C-alpha positions as CSV (number, residue, x, y, z in Angstrom):
1,M,-8.9,67.7,56.1
2,N,-11.6,71.0,56.9
3,I,-13.9,72.6,54.6
4,Q,-12.0,76.0,53.5
5,R,-8.5,73.5,52.8
6,A,-10.7,70.4,50.5
7,Q,-12.1,74.4,48.6
8,E,-8.8,75.8,48.1
9,I,-7.4,72.2,47.0
10,A,-10.2,71.6,44.7
11,S,-10.4,75.4,42.9
12,S,-5.9,75.1,42.7
13,P,-4.9,74.4,39.3
14,E,-1.9,72.6,41.2
15,M,-1.7,68.5,41.8
16,K,-1.2,68.3,46.0
17,H,-0.8,65.4,47.8
18,V,-4.7,64.2,49.4
19,Y,-4.8,60.8,49.8
20,Y,-8.1,58.9,51.0
21,N,-7.7,55.5,53.2
22,D,-3.5,55.7,51.6
23,V,-4.4,55.9,47.8
24,A,-4.1,59.4,46.1
25,V,-6.5,60.7,44.7
26,Y,-7.7,63.9,43.3
27,I,-10.9,66.3,45.0
28,Q,-13.1,67.2,42.2
29,A,-15.4,68.9,44.3
30,V,-16.9,69.7,48.5
31,D,-20.2,69.8,49.2
32,P,-19.4,72.3,52.5
33,E,-23.4,71.7,53.9
34,N,-22.9,68.0,54.1
35,S,-18.7,68.4,54.9
36,T,-18.3,65.6,51.7
37,A,-16.0,65.6,48.9
38,R,-16.8,64.3,45.2
39,I,-12.7,62.3,44.7
40,Y,-11.5,59.8,42.3
41,D,-8.6,57.9,42.8
42,L,-5.3,58.6,40.7
43,R,-4.7,55.7,40.1
44,D,-8.5,55.1,38.6
45,T,-10.4,58.0,37.0
46,E,-13.3,56.1,36.1
47,N,-13.8,55.7,40.6
48,E,-15.7,58.4,41.3
49,M,-16.7,58.4,45.1
50,T,-18.2,61.0,47.6
51,V,-16.6,60.5,51.2
52,N,-16.7,62.0,54.6
53,L,-13.8,65.0,53.9
54,G,-12.2,63.8,57.9
55,N,-11.6,60.5,56.2
56,L,-8.5,63.1,53.9
57,I,-5.4,63.9,54.8
58,E,-3.3,66.2,53.1
59,K,0.6,65.5,53.0
């Protein structure tokens, strides 16, 4: 996923279909300098992680 789209999704009030390793996730924040995003698993909101934007897929 590119930085601009990730930022759009993170700031959108609507829920988008974003996946990390085939798991639905929510993008909390985007770090454009490092091309990473802070995400959490929708099934386990306590499980936060920072991942490379290239590993996120919008379906």
